[in-house]
C-alpha positions in Angstrom: -81.7 47.9 -161.1 -81.7 46.9 -157.5 -82.5 43.4 -156.2 -85.9 44.2 -154.8 -86.8 45.6 -158.4 -85.4 42.5 -159.9 -87.4 40.2 -157.7 -90.7 42.2 -158.3 -90.2 42.0 -162.2 -89.4 38.2 -161.8 -92.9 37.7 -160.0 -94.5 39.4 -162.8 -92.6 37.6 -165.4 -93.5 34.0 -163.9 -97.2 35.0 -163.4 -97.4 35.7 -167.0 -95.5 32.7 -168.4 -97.4 30.3 -166.1 -101.0 31.6 -166.4 -103.2 28.7 -167.2 -100.5 26.1 -166.0 -101.5 22.7 -164.5 -102.7 23.5 -160.9 -99.6 21.5 -159.2 -97.2 23.5 -161.2 -98.6 26.9 -161.5 -97.9 30.4 -160.0 -99.1 29.3 -156.5 -96.6 26.3 -156.4 -93.8 28.9 -157.3 -95.3 31.2 -154.4 -95.2 28.4 -152.0 -91.7 27.3 -152.9 -90.5 31.0 -152.7 -92.0 31.5 -149.3 -90.6 28.2 -147.9 -87.2 29.1 -149.5 -87.2 32.4 -147.6 -88.1 30.6 -144.5 -85.3 28.0 -144.8 -82.7 30.7 -146.0 -83.3 32.7 -142.8 -81.5 30.0 -140.8 -78.6 29.7 -143.4 -75.8 31.9 -144.4 -76.8 31.9 -148.2 -77.3 34.4 -150.9 -80.9 35.3 -150.4 -81.1 37.1 -153.8 -80.0 33.9 -155.6 -82.4 31.8 -153.4 -85.4 34.0 -154.2 -84.6 34.2 -158.0 -83.8 30.4 -158.0 -87.1 29.6 -156.2 -89.1 32.0 -158.5 -87.7 30.6 -161.7 -87.1 26.9 -160.7 -90.2 25.8 -162.8 -90.4 28.5 -165.4 -90.4 25.8 -168.1 -90.6 22.4 -166.4 -89.5 19.8 -168.9 -92.4 17.5 -168.3 -94.7 20.1 -169.9 -92.2 20.8 -172.7 -91.6 17.4 -174.4 -88.8 16.5 -171.9 -86.7 19.6 -172.9 -84.6 20.2 -169.8 -82.7 23.2 -171.4 -85.7 25.3 -172.0 -86.0 26.4 -168.2 -82.2 27.5 -168.0 -82.6 29.2 -171.5 -85.8 31.2 -170.5 -84.2 32.2 -167.1 -81.1 33.3 -168.8 -82.8 35.5 -171.5 -85.1 37.0 -168.8 -82.5 37.9 -166.3 -80.1 39.1 -168.9 -82.9 41.5 -170.1 -82.6 43.0 -166.4 -78.8 43.2 -166.6 -78.4 40.9 -163.8 -74.8 39.9 -163.1 -73.5 37.0 -165.1 -72.5 35.0 -162.0 -76.0 35.1 -160.6 -77.6 34.2 -164.0 -75.1 31.1 -164.2 -76.0 30.1 -160.6 -79.7 30.3 -161.4 -79.4 28.2 -164.6 -77.5 25.5 -162.5 -80.2 25.5 -159.8 -82.9 24.9 -162.5 -80.9 22.1 -164.1 -80.2 20.3 -160.9 -83.2 20.8 -158.6 -85.5 18.1 -160.0 -85.9 14.6 -158.5 -85.9 12.8 -161.8 -86.2 9.3 -160.0 -83.7 10.3 -157.5 -80.9 8.2 -159.2 -78.9 10.6 -161.2 -75.7 12.2 -159.8 -75.8 15.8 -159.1 -73.4 17.8 -161.2 -73.7 21.1 -159.3 -74.0 21.8 -155.7 -74.4 25.1 -153.7 -76.2 26.0 -150.4 -78.6 28.2 -152.5 -79.5 25.0 -154.5 -79.9 22.9 -151.3 -82.4 25.5 -149.9 -84.5 25.7 -153.1 -84.4 22.1 -153.7 -85.6 21.5 -150.0 -88.5 24.0 -150.4 -89.7 22.5 -153.6 -89.5 19.1 -152.1 -91.6 20.0 -149.2 -94.2 21.3 -151.6 -94.3 17.7 -152.9 -95.1 16.5 -149.4 -97.8 16.6 -146.7 -101.3 17.8 -147.5 -100.5 19.9 -150.5 -98.2 17.4 -151.9 -101.0 14.8 -151.9 -103.3 17.4 -153.6 -100.6 18.2 -156.2 -100.0 14.4 -156.9 -103.7 13.5 -157.5 -104.3 16.8 -159.6 -101.3 15.8 -161.8 -102.6 12.4 -162.1 -105.9 13.5 -163.2 -104.2 15.9 -165.5 -102.5 12.9 -167.0 -105.6 10.6 -166.9 -104.0 8.1 -164.8 -105.6 5.5 -162.6 -105.9 6.6 -158.9 -104.7 3.2 -157.7 -104.4 -0.4 -159.1 -103.2 -3.1 -156.8 -101.9 -5.2 -159.7 -99.5 -2.4 -160.7 -96.6 -2.3 -158.0 -94.4 0.7 -157.5 -91.1 0.6 -159.4 -88.2 1.6 -157.1 -85.4 1.0 -159.7 -86.5 3.2 -162.5 -83.9 4.8 -164.6 -84.4 8.7 -165.2 -86.0 8.1 -168.6 -88.2 5.3 -167.1 -89.4 7.7 -164.3 -90.1 10.5 -166.7 -92.1 8.4 -169.0 -94.0 6.4 -166.2 -97.8 6.2 -166.6 -98.3 4.2 -163.4 -101.3 4.8 -161.1 -101.1 8.0 -159.0 -100.6 6.1 -155.8 -97.3 4.5 -156.9 -95.9 8.0 -156.9 -95.9 8.2 -153.1 -93.4 5.1 -153.0 -91.4 6.2 -156.2 -90.8 9.7 -155.0 -92.8 11.4 -152.1 -92.0 9.0 -149.2 -88.3 8.9 -150.2 -88.0 12.8 -149.9 -87.7 13.0 -146.0 -84.3 11.3 -146.1 -83.1 13.4 -149.1 -83.5 16.8 -147.4 -80.3 19.0 -147.3 -80.8 21.6 -144.7 -81.7 21.4 -140.9 -84.9 23.4 -141.3 -85.9 21.4 -144.3 -85.3 18.1 -142.6 -87.5 19.2 -139.5 -90.4 20.4 -141.7 -90.4 17.3 -143.7 -90.8 15.1 -140.7 -94.4 16.3 -140.1 -95.4 16.3 -143.8 -93.9 12.8 -144.2 -96.0 11.5 -141.0 -99.2 13.0 -142.7 -98.6 11.1 -146.0 -98.3 7.9 -143.9 -101.5 8.4 -141.9 -103.2 9.4 -145.4 -102.0 6.1 -146.9 -103.1 4.0 -144.0 -106.7 5.5 -144.3 -106.6 5.2 -148.1 -106.1 1.4 -147.9 -108.8 1.0 -145.2 -111.1 2.7 -147.2 -110.1 0.9 -150.4 -110.8 -2.3 -148.8 -114.0 -1.3 -147.0 -112.7 -1.2 -143.6 -113.3 2.4 -142.7 
């Protein structure tokens, strides 16, 4: 099966698996990350087939929706790509992208690196920033029935991976515990440039949020 056919089959597979998913981690999140990945990869000497597959499959079984199981995603991707007789080297690469893409509190050492992972990770992080990142953050907070903001609960910038995964803090804390940290953790020159604008937008949003919270605006 040629690369174009594999990509099309993958799109169909992801749409089917993520039907009815939480709005911040549904097919449209995948679509945006896929498009961003292709845009970033256009300026990099990367394997575009691996980049596209990695983007399309990176959240095929996000651990936070599967009782913290971080191996389900790689397993699902392996089974699917194996059914299409994709090369073993590509399958292994996709597994490693899925295992290593997540922020997870930003404190864990990465056990695998590749340009393709860098690209997909940048795309995934960009979708957690800016206007869409804000929308996704509050959508997930509502999905988990969290407070929007509580000035008595301060952000925790020293969480372990497990603390980060188990956190039930107000949604606004997530800006400080993840979203505002992403700009300085981008991998590619294109990703870094795009992150600057999305970061500024979040800062403007937070300024307005606090003014409105305090009745000043």
